[in-house]
C-alpha positions, 0 to 999 in steps of 0.5 A: 768653214763658210769661206766665200768661194772667191777667197779660196786659192788652190795650189798644186805642188808638182815637180818640174821637168828639165832644168826648171826649178819647182821654186821658180816664180810662177808668172801664169798665176795672177798676183794674190797678196795679203796680210795674215795675223799669227799669234798677235803678229802681222805678216805679208804673204804672197799666195800665188807667185811662189810655191811658198807663201812667205811664212812656214806655218809649222814653226808657229810653236818655235817662234812663240818659244823664241819670243818668250825667251827674247827679252833683253837678248841678242838674237841672230836669225840665219837663213832668215827668209821673210823674217818671221823669227826676227819679228817674234824676237822683236816682239819679245823685247830683244835688245837686238835682232840680226837677220841674215839671208842671201836674197835681197827680195826676202830681206826687203820682205822681212823689212816689210814685216817689221814695219807691219808690226811697228818695229822701226828702230834701225839701231836694233834691227839689222838686215844683212845680205850675206852667204850664211857660212861666210857671215859666220866665218867673218863675224866678230859678234856674239849672241844669246839666241841663234835660230838656224833653220836652213834649206835642205839644199841650195845652189844660189847663183849669188854664191860659189858654194853649194849648201847640202844640209845633210853634209853641212849641218855640223859645220854650221851648228859648230860655227853657231855654237862658237858665237853664243854667249854663256847660257846662250841657246841655238835652235837648229831645225831641218825638214830633211828626212835624210839628215843623220843627227850623229851625236859623235860629231857634236863638239863637247865644248865651244872655242871659248871653253863653254860646255855644250848640251843638246836635246831633241825638242821636235815634239814640242815644236810641231803644231797639232795641224802638222802632227804625224807628217814629219814636217821638221825636226828640231834640236835645242843646244845650250852652252854654259 
């Protein structure tokens, strides 16, 4: 590929021993930060501090799908991480974008990504620090598009509740469905291979009486460079 040797950084995924988390910050590696361009948009990345760089490349197709549908829509991005789905929604012309995460670090990173792309309207773009389950239980707002891409497991010190998506997925999905406007769409994705997508527990109607339909769109959302790796699964829910 004719990439200069000094521009190559090798990271190794290895399981930590004892009580250390494999996702803790690595203080032994010099900080390597930069900006990448993906499908016309800019994103800040950190190639050294954490196992993850700030953007998950396997969701490029789904981000583009959300962008193509966001025009004049109210979008909610849950477990927003560094806000890539939110940036795509803003680029697609969303009337508002709400980004929810429990981490101040990631919310600040998401704000940086908005600034990189020239999106600065504070009235339209909201960054909300909250536990997602608590946010869903307490909000009075409704949305046209909701993106739900949670971690498989989380035991953050900032909340008393553990998240195990294999057990908690239906509660989160049901809560999201109840917050959709008519003809609203929920995209639910997971990289858990153990999650049992039991269709018998999916509600037929929302709390507002809207009918629920769903489809597996995994094949449409995995890019060519991730084929055959089972990187994630994805479902589209529609209420009408």
